[in-house]
C-alpha positions as CSV (number, residue, x, y, z in Angstrom):
1,M,-115.4,-18.1,-27.8
2,A,-119.0,-16.1,-28.9
3,T,-120.5,-14.0,-26.1
4,M,-123.9,-15.6,-24.5
5,A,-127.3,-14.1,-25.7
6,G,-129.6,-14.1,-23.2
7,V,-128.1,-15.7,-20.6
8,P,-128.5,-13.6,-17.0
9,R,-124.4,-12.3,-16.3
10,A,-124.6,-14.3,-12.5
11,T,-125.0,-17.7,-14.9
12,A,-122.5,-16.5,-17.3
13,G,-120.3,-15.5,-14.7
14,N,-120.4,-19.4,-13.1
15,D,-120.0,-20.9,-16.5
16,D,-116.8,-19.7,-16.6
17,R,-115.5,-20.1,-13.7
18,F,-115.8,-23.7,-13.7
19,F,-113.9,-24.0,-17.1
20,V,-111.2,-21.8,-16.0
21,I,-110.9,-24.0,-12.9
22,S,-110.9,-26.9,-14.9
23,A,-108.5,-26.3,-17.6
24,F,-106.3,-25.5,-14.7
25,A,-106.7,-28.9,-13.3
26,M,-106.2,-30.4,-16.3
27,A,-102.9,-28.3,-16.6
28,A,-101.9,-29.7,-13.2
29,V,-102.7,-33.3,-14.1
30,V,-100.3,-33.2,-16.9
31,V,-97.7,-31.4,-14.9
32,A,-97.9,-33.6,-11.7
33,G,-98.1,-36.7,-14.2
34,F,-94.7,-35.5,-16.1
35,S,-93.3,-34.3,-13.1
36,L,-94.0,-37.5,-11.2
37,Q,-92.5,-39.5,-14.1
38,A,-89.0,-37.0,-14.0
39,A,-88.9,-37.4,-10.4
40,M,-88.9,-40.9,-10.4
41,G,-86.1,-41.4,-12.6
42,R,-88.6,-43.1,-15.1
43,S,-87.9,-39.9,-18.0
44,S,-85.0,-39.2,-19.5
45,F,-83.7,-35.8,-21.8
46,N,-81.4,-38.6,-23.7
47,A,-84.2,-39.0,-26.2
48,P,-84.0,-38.8,-29.7
49,P,-84.7,-35.4,-31.2
50,L,-88.5,-36.7,-32.5
51,L,-89.9,-36.8,-29.1
52,H,-88.5,-33.5,-27.7
53,A,-90.4,-32.1,-30.7
54,H,-93.7,-34.0,-29.6
55,A,-92.9,-33.0,-26.1
56,I,-92.5,-29.4,-26.5
57,V,-95.6,-29.2,-28.9
58,F,-97.9,-31.4,-26.9
59,M,-97.0,-28.5,-23.8
60,G,-97.7,-26.3,-25.6
61,W,-101.2,-26.8,-26.2
62,V,-102.3,-27.1,-22.7
63,G,-101.0,-23.7,-22.7
64,I,-102.7,-22.5,-25.6
65,Y,-106.1,-24.0,-24.0
66,V,-105.3,-22.8,-20.6
67,S,-105.0,-19.4,-22.3
68,Q,-107.9,-19.4,-24.7
69,T,-109.8,-20.2,-21.8
70,V,-109.2,-17.0,-19.3
71,L,-108.9,-15.3,-22.1
72,A,-112.3,-15.8,-22.7
73,S,-113.8,-15.9,-19.4
74,R,-112.4,-12.3,-19.3
75,G,-114.2,-11.3,-22.8
76,N,-110.9,-11.2,-24.4
77,R,-112.7,-12.0,-27.8
78,A,-110.5,-10.6,-30.5
79,L,-107.0,-12.4,-29.1
80,H,-108.6,-15.1,-28.3
81,R,-109.8,-15.3,-32.3
82,R,-106.4,-14.8,-33.5
83,L,-104.9,-17.7,-31.1
84,G,-107.3,-19.6,-31.6
85,W,-106.2,-19.4,-35.6
86,V,-103.0,-20.6,-34.5
87,A,-104.6,-23.6,-32.1
88,A,-105.7,-25.2,-34.9
89,G,-103.1,-25.4,-37.3
90,W,-101.1,-26.2,-33.9
91,I,-103.4,-29.2,-33.8
92,V,-102.2,-30.4,-37.5
93,A,-98.7,-30.6,-35.5
94,M,-100.2,-32.1,-32.7
95,L,-101.5,-35.1,-35.2
96,V,-98.1,-35.5,-37.7
97,L,-96.2,-35.6,-34.2
98,G,-98.2,-38.1,-32.2
99,C,-98.6,-40.1,-35.5
100,L,-95.0,-40.7,-35.8
101,V,-93.8,-40.8,-31.5
102,T,-96.0,-43.9,-31.8
103,L,-94.9,-45.5,-35.1
104,A,-91.4,-44.8,-33.7
105,M,-91.9,-46.6,-30.5
106,V,-93.7,-49.4,-32.0
107,R,-91.2,-50.0,-34.8
108,R,-88.5,-50.0,-31.9
109,G,-90.6,-52.7,-29.7
110,Q,-90.4,-50.6,-26.9
111,V,-94.1,-50.2,-26.5
112,P,-95.0,-50.1,-21.7
113,F,-94.9,-53.5,-21.1
114,F,-98.3,-53.0,-19.5
115,F,-99.8,-52.8,-22.7
116,V,-100.7,-55.0,-25.7
117,P,-98.7,-53.3,-29.0
118,L,-101.0,-53.7,-31.1
119,Q,-103.8,-52.0,-28.6
120,F,-101.2,-49.1,-28.0
121,L,-100.2,-48.4,-32.0
122,V,-104.1,-47.9,-32.2
123,F,-105.0,-45.9,-29.2
124,D,-102.9,-43.2,-29.6
125,P,-103.5,-42.0,-32.9
126,L,-107.4,-42.6,-32.4
127,T,-107.0,-40.8,-29.4
128,L,-105.0,-37.6,-31.4
129,F,-107.8,-38.2,-33.9
130,T,-110.8,-37.8,-31.5
131,F,-109.1,-34.7,-29.8
132,A,-108.8,-33.2,-33.5
133,G,-112.4,-34.3,-34.5
134,L,-113.7,-32.6,-31.4
135,S,-111.6,-29.8,-31.7
136,A,-112.8,-29.3,-35.3
137,A,-116.5,-29.2,-34.3
138,A,-115.7,-26.5,-31.7
139,I,-114.1,-24.4,-33.9
140,V,-117.0,-24.9,-36.6
141,K,-119.3,-24.1,-33.5
142,R,-117.5,-21.0,-31.9
143,R,-120.3,-18.6,-32.5
144,Q,-122.7,-20.9,-30.2
145,T,-120.3,-21.0,-26.9
146,Q,-121.9,-23.4,-24.4
147,W,-121.4,-25.6,-27.6
148,H,-117.8,-24.3,-28.5
149,R,-116.3,-24.8,-25.4
150,R,-117.7,-27.9,-24.3
151,L,-116.6,-29.7,-27.0
152,H,-113.1,-28.0,-26.8
153,F,-113.2,-29.5,-23.1
154,C,-114.0,-33.3,-24.4
155,G,-111.8,-32.8,-26.6
156,M,-108.5,-31.6,-23.9
157,S,-110.0,-34.1,-21.5
158,M,-109.1,-37.1,-24.9
159,L,-105.2,-35.9,-23.7
160,L,-105.4,-36.7,-20.3
161,G,-104.4,-40.3,-20.4
162,P,-100.8,-40.7,-20.7
163,A,-100.7,-37.9,-17.5
164,F,-103.3,-40.3,-15.8
165,G,-101.4,-43.2,-16.6
166,R,-98.1,-41.5,-15.3
167,L,-99.9,-41.2,-12.0
168,L,-101.7,-44.3,-11.6
169,P,-100.3,-47.8,-10.8
170,V,-100.9,-48.3,-14.7
171,P,-98.7,-52.0,-14.2
172,L,-100.9,-53.2,-11.7
173,L,-103.8,-52.5,-14.0
174,A,-102.8,-54.5,-16.8
175,P,-104.5,-56.0,-18.7
176,F,-106.8,-53.2,-18.9
177,A,-104.3,-50.8,-18.5
178,F,-105.4,-48.7,-21.4
179,E,-109.2,-48.8,-20.5
180,A,-108.4,-47.6,-16.8
181,T,-106.9,-44.9,-18.2
182,F,-109.3,-44.1,-20.6
183,V,-111.9,-44.2,-17.7
184,A,-109.8,-41.2,-15.7
185,T,-110.2,-38.9,-18.9
186,L,-114.1,-39.2,-18.5
187,L,-114.1,-37.5,-14.7
188,F,-113.8,-34.1,-16.3
189,P,-116.5,-34.3,-18.5
190,V,-118.6,-36.2,-15.8
191,A,-117.6,-33.1,-13.8
192,G,-118.8,-30.9,-16.4
193,I,-122.0,-32.6,-16.4
194,I,-122.7,-32.3,-12.5
195,A,-121.9,-28.8,-13.1
196,D,-124.3,-28.0,-15.9
197,L,-127.1,-30.2,-13.7
198,R,-126.0,-28.2,-10.2
199,R,-125.9,-24.5,-12.0
200,T,-128.8,-25.0,-14.4
201,G,-131.0,-28.3,-13.8
202,R,-130.2,-29.8,-17.3
203,V,-127.4,-31.1,-18.8
204,H,-126.2,-29.4,-22.2
205,P,-126.7,-31.5,-25.4
206,A,-122.7,-30.6,-26.2
207,W,-122.2,-32.9,-23.4
208,G,-123.5,-36.1,-25.0
209,W,-121.8,-35.5,-28.3
210,G,-118.6,-34.9,-26.8
211,V,-118.9,-37.5,-24.5
212,G,-120.5,-40.4,-27.0
213,T,-117.3,-39.6,-28.9
214,M,-115.0,-40.7,-26.3
215,V,-117.1,-43.4,-25.6
216,A,-117.5,-44.3,-29.4
217,T,-113.1,-44.0,-29.6
218,L,-112.9,-46.4,-26.7
219,L,-115.1,-49.0,-28.9
220,A,-113.1,-48.1,-32.0
221,V,-110.1,-49.0,-30.0
222,E,-111.1,-52.3,-28.8
223,A,-112.4,-53.3,-32.2
224,L,-109.2,-52.4,-33.9
225,T,-107.1,-54.3,-31.8
226,Y,-109.0,-57.5,-31.3
227,G,-110.5,-57.7,-34.8
228,P,-109.5,-59.2,-37.8
229,L,-107.7,-55.8,-39.1
230,G,-105.6,-55.4,-36.3
231,P,-102.9,-57.9,-37.2
232,P,-102.5,-57.1,-40.2
233,L,-101.9,-53.8,-39.9
234,Y,-99.4,-54.3,-37.5
235,A,-97.4,-56.7,-39.0
236,S,-97.9,-54.2,-42.3
237,L,-96.3,-51.0,-40.1
238,T,-93.8,-53.0,-38.3
239,A,-92.6,-55.2,-41.1
240,G,-88.3,-55.2,-41.4
241,T,-88.3,-53.6,-38.0
242,P,-87.5,-55.2,-34.2
243,G,-91.4,-54.4,-33.4
244,A,-91.8,-57.0,-36.0
245,A,-90.8,-60.0,-33.3
246,V,-92.8,-58.5,-30.4
247,P,-96.2,-60.7,-31.0
248,A,-99.0,-58.3,-31.5
249,L,-101.4,-59.5,-28.9
250,E,-99.4,-60.1,-26.2
251,F,-97.9,-58.0,-23.3
252,P,-93.9,-57.5,-23.6
253,P,-91.9,-58.8,-20.7
254,P,-91.0,-56.1,-18.1
255,P,-87.8,-54.7,-18.6
256,M,-84.9,-56.4,-16.8
257,G,-83.7,-52.6,-15.2
258,P,-85.4,-49.1,-14.6
259,Q,-88.1,-48.3,-17.7
260,V,-87.4,-45.2,-19.2
261,T,-89.7,-43.1,-20.8
262,G,-88.2,-42.2,-24.5
263,R,-85.1,-44.2,-24.2
264,P,-83.5,-43.9,-27.5
């Protein structure tokens, strides 16, 4: 993040404080969500290597985001920039692994029972590409601190859906489990908007672009899931696999035993 020019030191410090606290709060949501999953016996280390690689890379991003936010708040621009280019490459790995894991689960017919299979196939990749797009925009705006940090913030918020999904009673929220977790991801950007209003009396335009992009993703997911393009896409990607026998637009039955994420 570039330094802020023409902004009083007190204002900049307050701004830094919000983003640092929020970064740690986001990390806490992720840790809490996946720790609860393990504690409840709904997670297993007996999972395919692909899932382990996915978990390592995505948890690594949480560490990168927190580190970058702290480095920026302390004015360590040199290290922040070097780590930033590592982060840019890291995003590519996240896109590849995230899409591969989603496709593997759909093809195995192992979509969680509170999601429509086609919706799951659509929302996971679209969420990732929205995250990547917001992050790319933040990189382009890296010399404009207020844009840079807010766009990255919205991108990170997009990734919180799986963590919130493990904290919320999503089986009870069906048929709107995805929509409910999506609304939860908006909590952090809304907090940012409120923080701007309290600190400066106005909302930075980056929030409009960030939140608008997030909401557009929700609308795109619904359009692809329930529009004419979704079913043929599902059929082509699951052809010849167990997932082809699972109706694209019907909720799978709950498992007979406990549901375990990442089962082989």
